Each structure stands twice: as C-alpha cells, then as structure tokens.
C-alpha positions in Angstrom: 65.2 90.8 72.8 67.8 89.8 75.4 67.5 92.1 78.4 71.0 91.3 79.4 72.7 90.0 82.6 73.4 92.5 85.4 76.7 91.2 86.7 78.1 92.6 90.0 81.3 92.2 92.0 82.3 93.2 95.5 85.9 93.1 96.8 86.7 92.5 100.5 89.8 91.8 102.5 90.5 89.4 105.4 90.5 90.7 108.9 93.3 93.1 109.8 92.0 96.5 108.8 93.1 99.0 106.2 96.6 99.4 107.5 98.9 96.5 106.8 102.5 95.6 107.6 105.0 95.1 104.9 106.0 91.4 104.2 102.6 90.2 105.6 99.8 88.6 103.6 96.0 89.1 103.3 93.3 87.3 101.4 91.1 89.3 99.0 87.7 87.8 98.2 86.0 88.8 94.9 82.3 88.0 95.3 80.4 87.9 92.0 76.7 87.6 91.1 74.5 87.5 88.1 71.5 89.7 89.1 69.7 88.7 85.9 67.3 88.9 84.3 69.1 86.8 81.6 71.3 83.8 82.0 74.8 83.7 80.6 74.8 80.5 78.6 77.5 77.9 78.5 80.0 78.8 75.8 79.6 82.6 76.4 82.6 84.1 78.2 82.5 85.8 81.5 85.7 87.6 82.7 86.9 88.9 86.1 90.1 91.0 86.1 92.0 92.2 89.1 94.6 95.0 88.7 97.5 94.1 91.0 99.4 97.3 92.0 103.2 97.5 92.4 104.4 96.3 95.8 102.0 93.3 95.9 102.5 89.7 94.9 99.8 87.0 94.6 100.8 83.6 95.9 97.5 81.7 95.6 94.3 81.9 93.6 91.2 79.8 94.4 88.4 80.0 91.8 86.0 77.2 91.3 84.6 77.2 87.7 87.0 79.9 86.5 90.3 79.6 84.7 92.9 81.8 86.3 96.7 82.0 86.1 98.8 79.8 88.4 100.3 81.5 91.5 102.4 80.0 94.3 104.9 81.1 96.9 107.9 80.1 94.8 106.2 81.5 91.6 104.1 84.5 92.6 102.3 86.9 90.3 104.1 90.2 90.8 102.5 93.6 90.4 102.0 95.8 88.6 100.0 93.6 86.4 96.4 92.5 85.6 95.2 89.1 86.6 92.5 87.7 84.3 90.1 84.8 85.1 87.6 83.5 82.5 84.6 81.3 82.7 82.8 79.6 79.8 80.4 77.6 82.0 76.8 79.0 82.4 76.2 81.8 84.9 72.4 81.6 85.6 70.4 84.5 86.8 70.6 84.6 90.6 73.8 82.6 90.8 76.9 83.8 92.7 80.3 82.7 93.8 83.7 84.0 94.7 87.4 84.0 93.8 90.0 84.4 96.5 93.5 85.8 96.0 96.2 85.6 98.7 98.5 88.6 98.4 101.8 89.6 100.1 102.6 93.3 100.6 106.2 93.7 99.4 106.6 97.4 99.7 105.2 100.3 101.7 102.7 102.9 100.5 99.0 103.1 99.5 97.8 100.1 97.4 94.5 100.3 95.6 93.3 97.1 94.0 90.3 97.0 91.6 88.3 94.0 90.4 86.1 94.2 87.3 83.5 91.7 86.0 82.1 91.5 82.4 80.8 89.1 79.9 80.1 88.8 76.1 76.4 89.7 76.6 74.9 93.1 77.5 75.0 94.3 81.1 72.0 96.7 81.8 73.7 98.2 84.9 77.5 98.6 84.6 77.7 100.7 87.8 78.3 97.6 89.9 80.9 96.0 87.6 83.9 97.3 89.6 84.9 97.2 93.2 88.1 98.5 94.8 89.9 98.2 98.1 92.7 100.4 99.4 95.2 99.6 102.1 98.1 101.5 103.5 101.2 99.4 103.9 103.7 100.4 106.6 107.0 99.1 107.7 107.4 97.2 111.0 108.2 100.4 112.9 104.8 102.0 111.9 106.4 104.3 109.4 106.7 104.3 105.6 110.3 103.1 105.4 111.8 99.7 104.9 112.6 96.8 107.1 109.3 94.9 107.6 109.9 94.8 111.4 107.0 95.0 113.9 107.8 95.5 117.6 105.6 95.9 120.6 108.0 97.4 123.2 107.3 97.8 126.9 109.4 99.5 129.6 109.5 98.4 133.2 110.9 100.5 136.1 112.0 98.5 139.2 113.5 99.7 142.5 116.4 97.8 144.2 117.6 98.1 147.8 121.1 98.1 149.3 123.5 95.7 147.7 121.5 95.5 144.5 118.8 93.2 145.8 115.2 94.0 145.3 113.4 95.8 148.1 113.0 96.9 150.7 109.5 98.1 150.1 108.5 100.6 151.4 111.8 102.7 151.4 112.6 104.9 154.4 113.4 108.5 154.0 117.2 108.2 154.4 117.7 105.0 152.5 119.3 104.8 149.1 117.4 103.2 146.3 118.6 102.0 142.9 116.2 101.9 139.9 116.5 99.5 137.0 114.8 100.2 133.7 114.1 97.1 131.5 112.9 97.2 127.9 110.8 94.2 127.0 110.1 93.2 123.4 106.6 91.6 123.2 107.2 90.7 119.6 106.4 89.4 117.1 109.8 90.2 115.6 113.2 90.7 117.1 114.7 94.2 117.4 117.9 94.4 115.3 121.1 95.7 116.9 
C-alpha cells in the first residue's frame, strides 16, 4: 500500500514588509517539499498553482524542473488569474525546491495571494498544501488613492538678517529677523505641480 507523499508549500515575499507601494515590484518565493514517506515517481504529475489577484501582474517566473507559463515585462501575466506550474520529473521523499515570481502591484488595496501544491498520488496531510500572503498596497502619498507617487518631504526654517542675508546669530532684542521656510523633497519621486 502506498502511504502517499506529504507535499508542503510555504509562500514568502522579499524584504519590504506587508505594506507596499503601487507600481513597485516584489518577489514571491514558493518553497515546496516532499515530506514523504513515498517518492513521486517520474511520469507522475505534481502541480503548483498560484492565484494572482486583481491589481497584480507577474513579470518573471523562475522554476527549475517545473513547466510554468511565460511572463515578462512586455508580456506580463495579469490578475485575476491562476498560474499553474507542472512537474513530471521525480520528487523524491525529502527533496525540496522553490519557484519565484516577480510581481508588480498595479492598483491599491488588500492583495491576498495563495499558492497550492498537489500531485496525482495520495497526500496523507493536506493541511500544509496551501500557503497565503497578504499585502496592503498604497499609493505614493500613503493613502489608498491613485498616483503611485512616494515622497519624503522635509521642512527647514531659517532666519535671515538685515538686507536678506543670513545672520546675524544671535539676534539682539531690537533687531528685525526674516524667516525663510524651505520644503525639501528627499524623494524618491518628484512632487507634481
């Protein structure tokens, strides 16, 4: 009797946290493993699916030993859709690997992305066959609108002396002083007019 192959999958995301900026990219890693006890033999099919939500586009997939759809910057895979990768090579007990997907966030909101693994043979523990990751995508101003702009603004207050020149410092009690306020954009994007 075949005891089956306990497949598992874990989805993680590249550094940057759970809040992302619209029009930026992140790399998702789908780490798979056959926890045994059985091997999945060559010719038997293993499948990993990834449900891509609306507002996300995959521009690259890297998957050694798996057959996945093509994705590129000029021809991305646009959500909502399901990406399916298959493998007919052996997956021995104890073996593991990963698939990476580079995704761009094209709209704001909460994006939950779930990966699922399965095969044509019995899995004695289906509880670890799915893994999800949720991010909140904001616009560049930190809100939920549109624009994709991200600005780090700083304000500087400077005093000027008589005639508009800087100084003197310190200022005497009867002396007039002009203040200048400067707004400085530390980037990374320009502030529109």
